[in-house]
N, C-alpha and C positions, 0 to 999 in steps of 0.2 A: 439578452435573456436566454435565447435559444442556445447560444454557445455555452453558457453556464449550465443549462439543463443537460446538454450533450455530455459535458465533462462529468457532471454529477452521476449520470446514468452509467457512463463508461467506467468511472472509478469504482462505483458500486459493483458493477459486473466483475471488474478485476479483483476486487476484495473478496467477493463470493468465490471466484475462481481459485484464488489462493487457498481459501478455507477448504474448498472441495478437494484440491490437490493434496493438502495436508491430511484431510480425512482419508483419501485414497491410500496414502502412505501408511497411515495407522491401521486401516482395514487390511492392507496387504500383510503387514506385520502380524496382525491378529490371525489371519488365515495361516500364515507360515508357522506361527507358534502353536496353534491348536492342532494343525496337521502333524507337526513333529511330536507333540505330546501324545496324541492318540496312537501314532505309530510306535513310539517308544514304549508306552504302557502295554499295548497289545503284544508287542514283540517279546516283552519280558514274561508274558504268560506262556509263551512257547506252544501255542495251540496250532495244530495242523488241521486244516479243513478236511472233512471226510472225503474219501475217494468215491468214485462212481459206484463201486460195489456196495457201499454202505447206504446208498440212497434207495429207499424202498418204493416211494410213491412218485408219481409224475410231478406233483407239487414240489417235493423235495428236489427233484432233478432240475426243475425250472429255476429254483432259487439258489441251488448250491453247486450244480455241475460246472458252472463257469469258474468256480474257485477250487475245484477238486484238487486235493494234494498240496495246496498252497499254504504257506505260513500266514496266519491271521495278522494283518497289519493295518487294516482300514475299518472305518465305521460301517461301511456297507457289508463287508464280510462278517463283522460282529453281529449285525442285525439278522442277516441271513442264517447264521449259525444258531443264534438265540431263538428265532421264531420257527425255523424250518427243520431244526435238528434237536436241540435240547427240549423245546416245548413238545415236539412230537413224541419223544421218548418219555417225557413226564406224563403226558396224557395217556400213552399206552400202558405205562406202569400203574397208573391210578385209575384207569378206566374212565378218564375224563373228569375225575374229581380234583378239586383244587387242594392246595396245602391246608387251607382253613377247614375244608370238609374232613380231610383225613386226620388232621390234628384234633379236631373236635371229637371225632369218633374214637381216636386213640385215648384221649383224656377221659372220656366217659367209660370206656372199657377198662382202663387201668385202675379206675376207682371201684370197679365191681369185683368183689372177691370170688364170685362164681364164674367169672369170664374165662374163656379158653385162653390160657396163657400163650399158647403158640400163635393164636390170632393177634393177641396184644403185641407180641414181639414182632410179628409180621407188619402190623400197622405202624409200630415204632420205627422199623427200618424204612418203610415207605414214607413215613413222615420226614425222616432225616434226608432221604433221597430228594423229596420234593423241596425241602428247605434249601438244600445245596443247589438244586437246579434253579430255584427262584433267585437265589443270591447271585449265581453266575450269570443268569439272564439279565438281572438288574445291572450288573457291572458292564456287561457287553452292550446293553441298550443305552447306558450312559455314554459309552464310547461312541456309539452311533449318533447320539444327540449332539455331542461335542463336535464330531466330524461334520455333521450337517451344518452346525453353526459356522464352522470353518469354511465350508463351501459357500454359504450365504455371504460371509464376509468377503470372499473372493469376488463374487458377483457384484456386491455393493462397491468394492474397490474399483472394479472396471467401470461401473456406472459413474462413480465419483471422478475418476480420471477423465473419462470422456466428456462429462458435463463441465468439469473444470477447464479442460483444454478449449472447449467450444466457447465458454464464457470469456476466457482469456483472449481468444482471437477476436471475438466480438467487441470486447472492451477496448482492445488496442485499435481496432478499426474505427470505433467510435471516437477515440481521442484523435486519431488521424483526421477523421472527418471534421471534428471541431477545429483542429489546427488549420485545415485547408479552408474552411469557411471563414476563419478569422483572417487568413492571408488574403483571401479574395476581397473581404470588406476593406482591409487596409489598402490594398492595391487600387480599388475603385475609388476610395476616398481621396487617395493621393492624386489620382488622375482627374478628379472632379466629376466623374460620371456617376450616375445613379444606377446601382445594380438592378438587373431585371429579376423579378421574383416569379417563381413558378406558380 
């Protein structure tokens, strides 16, 4: 009974190990695919990270100085550029107002026949600027999200490989133990001696 239990546990461990190793392979492929896609898509945009002279605040320098002058190819670069460069300039241009705020004000004024047309045109331009900024930020932050998923897939692959390898070793050791125990029982039965139990 003990031998059967040892074999069952060992084979279960080996089966789980194989599944984990296959999962590790798939996760590695996912990491590689996502990373390549993010790099390819960002490279096609041909965005150069701002240089040190373009960084005005300490917060911008903390986020962007490490990437100064580089071509944008990673999700981390995309997030830093979206949050610490584009958003900063959008907020400066709109004095902290969102696209929705500016758009609402523009639509209200554009319907008013007595409104200052220069102000309407200015709000229309600002509205367009914020729209483009939000669109670009959204695309860049999507790249960051996918890049993060790729990184998580890599960590999960490492964990799957390590766990699979450990279970495989333990399963093989369990089968070896079951075989050794079986050989001892056969040997003692043939010699007519009763084996001592711990």
